[in-house]
N, C-alpha and C positions, 0 to 999 in steps of 0.2 A: 593384392596386386604386387607385381614384382618390384616396381620402382621404389615405393616407400621402404620396403624391406632392404632393397639394395642400398639406398642412401643411408639407412640406419647402420647396416653392416659396414659400409665404407667408412662412416664416421668413427666407428669403433675400431677400425683397422683390420677387420676380418675380411681380407680381400678375396679369399676363396669363396666365402658365402656371398659377398657382394657380386662377384663375377657370375655366380649361378643365378642370382636374382636379376641382374641386368639381362642375361640371356633369356630368362623367363619373361621379362618385360618385352623383349624384342619378339619372342614367340607369341605373346599376347597382342602384338601389333600396337603397343603403346607408342604414341607419337610425342616424343619429348627429346629435345637435343641433349639434355643432361645425360641420358642413357649413353649416347655415343661419345660424348665428351669424357665421361668418367670411365666407361669401360675401355675406351681406347687408351686412356692414361694408364690403366692397370696393365694392359698388354704391353704398352711401350716400356714401362718400368721393369717388366719381366723380360724384356729383350725380344719379344715377339713383334718385330716391327712391321712385317708384312700384314699380319692379322690386324694390328692396330691401324695401319693405313686403310685396310678394307673397311673397318668400322667407321673411321673418320670420313672416308669417301661416301659411304652410305648415308651418314648423318648429314653431310653437306649437300647431298642431292635432295634431302628433305628440308633442310634448314640452311639455305645458302648464305644467309645474312646473320647467322648466330656468331657473334664475335668471339666468345670464349672457345667455341668449337673450331673456328677458323684459326685462332691463335695456337691451339694445341696441334692442329694439323700442320700449320706452318712450321712449327718447331720440329715436328716429326719429319717432314719433307727435308728440312735442312740436315737433320741427323742422318737420314738415309741417302744424302748426297743427291736427292731429286731436286736439282737446282731450279729447273723450269717451274715445277709446281710450287716450290718455296717462294720464288719470285712473284708468281701470279697471285698466290694466296696473300702474301704481304701487301701487294698492291691493292687487293680487294679490301683488306683491313684498313689501309690508309684511306681509301675512298669512303668507307663506312664511317670512319672517325670524323672526316671532314663534313659529311652529310649531317652527322649528329651535332656538330659544334659550329656550323656555319652561322647560326643566329648569334652565337657568342664566341668570338674568336679567342677571347681570353681563357676560355675553359678548355682549350686544346691541351691534351696531356702530351707535352713535348718529350717527356722521357720515353713514353711508349712509341711515339713517332720516331724518335732517335733510334730505338731498337729495330723498328721495322725498316727504316731506310738503310740501316747498317746491314740487315739481313739481305735486303735486295742487292746492295752493292757486293756483298760477299758471294751471293749466288751468281751474279753476272761476272764477277772476276773468275770464279771457277769455270764458267762457260767460255771464258776468253773474250767476253763482250766488254772490252775495256772502255771504249768510247761511251757506251750506254751507262756503264757504271759511273763514269765521270759526270755524265748528265744527271744521274740520280743524286750524286753528291752536291751538284750545283743546286738542284731543286730543294734538297734538304736544307742547305745553308740559307737559301732564299726564303724558305717557309718557316723554319723554326730557329734559325740562327746556327751558330757553331756549337755543336753538342758533342760529348765525348765519344760515343760509339761510332757515329759517322766519321768523326775526325780520325779515330783509330783505323777504321776501315779505309779511309782515303789515304792515310799515311802508308798503310800496308799495300794498297793498290799502286801508289806511286813508286814504292820500293820494287814492285813487280815489273812495272813497265818503264822504269826510268831510263833504261838503255835503248828504248825504241824511239826513233826519230819521227814516228808516225803520229805522236801525240804532242799537242801543244801545251806543255806544262810550264808554268811560270817558274823562273829561277828562284831558288831558295824556298819554294813552297813547302817542301818536306820539313825544313827546319822551322818554318812558321807554324806548321801544324803541330809539330812536336812541342813547341813552346806553348801553344794553345792548350794542348792536352795536359801538359804539366800544370798550367795555370788552373785549369778546371779541377784537377786532382788535388791541388793544394788548397784552393780557396773556396770552391763552390759546392763541393759534394760532401754528403754525409760520410761517416766513417766507412761504411760498407762500400760505397762507391769509390772512395779514395783508395782503399786497399786493393779493390778489384782492378782499377785502372793502372795502378802501379804494377800489378802482376801482369796485365796485358802488355804494358810497356816493356816489361822485362822480356817477354816472348818476342816482341817486335825487335828489340835491340839484338836479341840472340839470332834472329833471322838475318840480321845484317852482320853477323859474326863479331858483334861488339860485346864481348863477354864482360868487360869491366862495367859498362853501362847497365847491362842486364842485372848483374849482381847488386849494383847500387839501387836500381829500381826495386828489386826484391827487398832490400834492406829498408827502403822507404815504406813498402807495404807492411813490413813487420812493425816498423815504428808507428805507423798510423793505428795499428791494433794495440800496441803497448800504451798508447795515449788515450785509451777509452776514458770518458768522463766518469768521475766517481763522486757520488754513487751513480750507478747506471740506471738510466730511465728506460725500463724495458718496453715502454710504449713507443719509444723512438728507435731503440737499438735492439734488434733480435739477435741475442748473443749466439744462439745455436746456428742460425742462418749465417751469421758473420763468420763463425768458426768453420762451417762447412765450405763456404766460398774460399776461405783462405787455404783450407786443406786441399781442395781441388786445384786451386791455382798453384800451390806449392808442389803437388804431385806432377802436374803438367810441366812445370818449369824444371823439376828434377829430371823427368824423362828427356826433356830437350837438352839439358846439360850433359846427360849421359851420351846422347847422340853426338853432341858437340865435342865430347872427349874430356870434359871437366869432371872427372870422377870424384875428386875430393868433395866438391859441393853437391854433385849429382846424387851420390849414394846417401848423403845425409837427407836430402829432400825426398829420396826414394821411400823413406820411412812414412811419409804422409799417405802412401798408398794403403797403409793398414787401416786408415779411417777416411779415405776418400771414396765416396759411393760409386758403384758401378751398376749399369742396367742389368736386369735379369736376376736369377736366383743367387748368383755369386755374391751380390750385395756390395762387396768392397773390391777395389782394384787389386789389392793383395789379400786374397781370401785365406785366412788361417783358422784352422780348427784348434784354437788355443785350449790345451787340456786343463790348465790350472790358472787360477786368478793370480794377480801380482802379489797378493798377500800370501797365497800358498807357496808360490815359487817366483821370485823376482825375475824381471826381464834382464837379460845380459846387456851390459852397456860398454863392452869392450875391455873388461877386466881380465887379464891373463895371469894365471898362477897354476903351478903344478899341484896345488892342493884343491883346486876347484873342479867340480863335476858339472858338465854342461849337457842339457837336453835340447837337441835341435828338433824343430817341428816343421813338417812339410807345409808348403803353401802353394796357392794358385794351381796351375795346371801341371800335369805329369812332366812335360818338357822342362818347365821352370825348375822343378825339384831336381831333375837329373842334371841340369846345368849348374845350379848352385852347389850341388854336392861334389862337383869337380874341385871345389875349394877345400875339401877335407884335408888334403896334404898340408895346407897352410895352418890348420888348427891342431894337427897331430903334434904331440910333444909339448903343447902349451897349456894342457889341462891334465888333471889327474886321470879323468876318464871322460868319454863322449858317448852319448846315446842318441839315437834318431827315432822319431815317431813317424812311421810311414804307412801309406795305405797298402792294401793287400796286393795290388798289381805290381808294386815295385819291390816288395819284401824279398821274394826269392832271388831276384837279380842282384840286390845289394848284399844279401847274406852270402851268396856265392862269390861275388866279386871281392868283397872284403876278406873273406877267408882265403881266396887265392893269392892275395897280396902278402899274407903272413903278418908277423908282428911289425908294428903295433896295431895294424888295421883290424886284424881278426879279434881284437879285444873290444871293438866298438859294438855296443849292444843295439840291436834293431828291435824296436817295439811295434806292435800293431795296434790299431785303434780298438780292435776287439779286446785285446789285453787291457787297454786303458779302461774300456767300459766295464770290464770285469774287476776293476780296482786293483789290478796287479802292479800298477806303477805307483810307487809311493813318492810324493814330491820331496820328502825328507832325504831321499837318496841323492838329490841333486842340489847344487847351489844356485843355478840359474837355468832359465829356459830362453830360447830365442828362435824366431822364424828363420829358416835357412837363408833367406834373402837379406836378412839384416846383418849378416857377418861381413858383407862386402865393405861397409864403411870403416871397419876396424882393421882391415887386412891390407890396406894400400894396394887394392886390386883394380885394374892392372897396375904394374909397378911404376908407371909414369902417367901423368895427366897431360896427354897430348893425343893428337889424331894419328900419330905414327906409333902404333903399339908394338912393343917387342913381343914377338909371337912365342918365343921360347921362354916365357916368363917364369915358369916353375912347373915341376912335375904335377900332372893332373891325375885325379882318380881315374884309373882305367877299368872300364867295365869288362866282364868276360862272359862268354857264352858256354852253354853246356855241350855235352857230346852230341846232342841232336843236330848241332850245326853241320857236322860232317855228312850226316845222312841226308839232310836237306840239300846240301851242296851237290852231292852225287846225284840226287834225284833231279835237280834242276839242270845240271850239265848234260844229262842224257834225256831230257824231256822230249817225248814224242819220237824217240829213237834217233833223234838228230843231235849228235854230240857237238858241244862247243867247248871253248877253252876258258872263257871268262863270263862272269855274271855281273850285270849292272842293275842295281836296285833303282826304282823310280817311284816318285810320289808327287802328285800334281795338284792336290787339293788341300787348302789350309784348314786349320781347326778353328774353334771359337764358336761364336753365335752371330746370327743376323748377317749384316753386311760385311763383317770381318772375314767370313768364310770366302766370300766373293773377292774381296780385296787381296787376299793372300793366295788365291788360286789362279791356275791357268786352264783355259778350256782345252778340250782334247785335240782340236785341230792345231792350236798354237803349240801345245806340248809335243805333238806329233813331229814337229820340225826338229826336235831334239833327239829323236829316236833314229839315228843314222844307221843304215845297214852295214855294219862293220863285220867283216868275216871273222867267225870264231867268237862273236859276242852275242849274248842273249840278255834281254831285259826282263827283270822280275818285279812285279808289282808289290810294293811295300805299303801301298795306300790303305789306310783304315777307312771303313765305311763301305758304301755300295759303289764298287768300282768295276764290276764285271762287264757292264755295258761298254765302258770306255775301252777296256782291254780287248773285248770282242771286236770293237770298231777298228782298233789298230791291227789286230790279227787279219781282219778282212782286207786291210790295205797292204798286207804282206810283211808286217813288222814281226820279228821273232820275239814275242813277248808272252809271258805266262802269268797266270794268276792262281795262286794256291788257295783254294777255298777252304782248306782245312785249318787255316791260320786266321784267327780273329784277334787282333791286338787289343780290342776292347774287353775281351774276356781272358786272354792269356798273353800278357805282354812278355813274359819270359820266353815263350816260344817265338813270338814276333822278333825279339832281339836276336835269337838264333838265326832267324830268317835274314835279318839285316846282316848278321855276321857271315852268312854264306856268300855274300856279294864281294866282288873285288873293288867296286866303286859304286857311288850313289849319285844320282841326279834328282834333286828334290826342291820343292818350294819351302818356305820357312815354316815348318811344322815340327811335330815331335820326331819325325824321321831324322832331322838334323842332329838331335840330341842322342839318338841311338847310334847313328853312323859316326858322328863326331866323338862320342864317348868310347867307341871301339877303335878309333884311330883309322877309320877307313877313308881313303881319298873321296871327298864329297864336294860337289858344286851346288851351291844354294842359289836358286833363282829368287832374288830378293825384290819384292814389289815396291812401288813407290810409297806404299803405306806401311813401311817397316816400323817396328816398335823400338823401345829403348835399348834393346840388347845389341843393336847394330849401329856402328858409327856412320854419321851422315856423309863424311868426306868421301868423294868419289875416288880418291887416291888410295883409300883403304880397301884392299882386295881380299883380305882374310878375316875370319872370325877371331876375336881375341879370346874367345872361350875355348875353341877347339883348334889345335894345330893342323888338323887335316881338312878343315872346311874352308873352301874359297867362296867368293861372292861374285855373282853375275847380276848386275843391277838393272831394273827397269828404269827407263828414262822418265824424269818427272815432267809434269805440265805439257804432255804431248796431246794434241787434239785427236790423235788416233791411238787408242789403247793397245791395239795389236802391233802397230809399227813401233810403239815405244819399247817393245821387247826385242827388236831386231838386233841391236848390238849385243845384248845379253845372250841371245840364242847363238849368234855367230861366235862369241867367246867360248861358250860351252861346246859348240861343234868343233872348234879348234882343239880344245882340251881332249875331247873324245878321240879325234884323229891322232893325237899324240900319245894315246894309250892310257889315258886317265892317270897322269902322274900326280904326286902330292901337289896340291895347289900352291904351296909355298914355292916350290921349284918351278912350277909352271909360270907363275906371275913374275918370278925373278929373271926369267929368260928374256 
């Protein structure tokens, strides 16, 4: 039978075999909720959220009262921002818990209920149902008393709606909740809970622009970990789980601090991304193919000397590598030599670009992973190794810790294109025998996996509002992936737009960069295109969704990227009930930029 083998393989950590056996059990029509519970968890951890949802939904149709399956599905719905299903599933779980424990009220697991009530409040807040969320908070306090998760959610809810006169909120309730949460964190919770709640408190303080309180809460979280009992009773304290929770909390806070503009502390906490888990095959938030162990080649910790030789290692996605490598000018001259370990897609671009800059850039060695696997890289050639993203904390980058970033901070590494760029430009300017004067590159779909793609993307009707019919202007698709249907749709609407099917950035990024370089300006969402056009210095307007990540400042007054001098920002409005209308101001801004002839965004925003 498939199920016993699946459970055995799952227990051993052989997830590939476990998945095959779970599927075999489903094909054999085995009726057991564990199949859906465990197989859905495998899919969710791999980042295949829609498939996981389908498995959970199928399981719940067969076993609607299976609590572990309901719990897994509830967490998945919350992760997918399916707030309606998350709320209803949490409600079903609470109902089942009360049915089980009504004969013995003392046996109610208040911590589980605390988590579920908090999830319901969080879902309702996201849906804008503030009054109902307040009612859930009232029911929670009446049922289980004041508990940390619901208190944190209520505190966050009040912070969201405090400016609205439509809600009857008692005076000083926020401060009373904060004091209650602090009391729980200090007195009543085990070490893991204490550190977690201090980390959450740090995020809440930061959401209120209280940087001092946020950092103080983070220090309290660290202190609670330093004060572990000795010797540690592993039956009460799971050190691995404790460390992972702290790593995740530190990474999340670090990203928030970078958004806030506190680069000094943010870049330090950014290091926790190297060991903070991520869903899917990437495994870690900052995925690094580390070539050597620390014993073979120590990690660089900010030591500068003209006698040291440094090996930089690419990390995360292509765009991240391109962005971090703009900091090479800050490293040049501070080491005896620098080498970079890159994947094949980027090697021709950087070999050409570094050579074009002349000395000392052309002395930087570019290694491939193929050369590493062939043992051509000897760790004794270098003194230190470092992921490219780890250099930020040692370079005072940007030069000030504030939300007003000086854009001309320092010379950036400038990419260059090959001679193919001119032939592409000539081809595009005379496309279909209709000559134009300027080319504008466009990209409308984000990268990543699962819901991140949707969060970073704009649908074709919405993006169509950006494609103004300007005389002498032609739009060029720079979108990677399957984009032909969207381009055909716009062409049928009369938009002068072309798609060059001979260029596939997934297979030949070098040629794609030449295509980007053929354009006079670029309009794009926040994806790899920003790093291509920004790295080439092309005037670019980035449509930044409300789900932006750590590389963009949160301040609405910040209108330019601090990574690229040629990239401006058009922001989607947050917390709008209509996702399409939330783009109205950004689209108007980009349209005005288009009508002014696509100037450098710095000059556009300064007018």
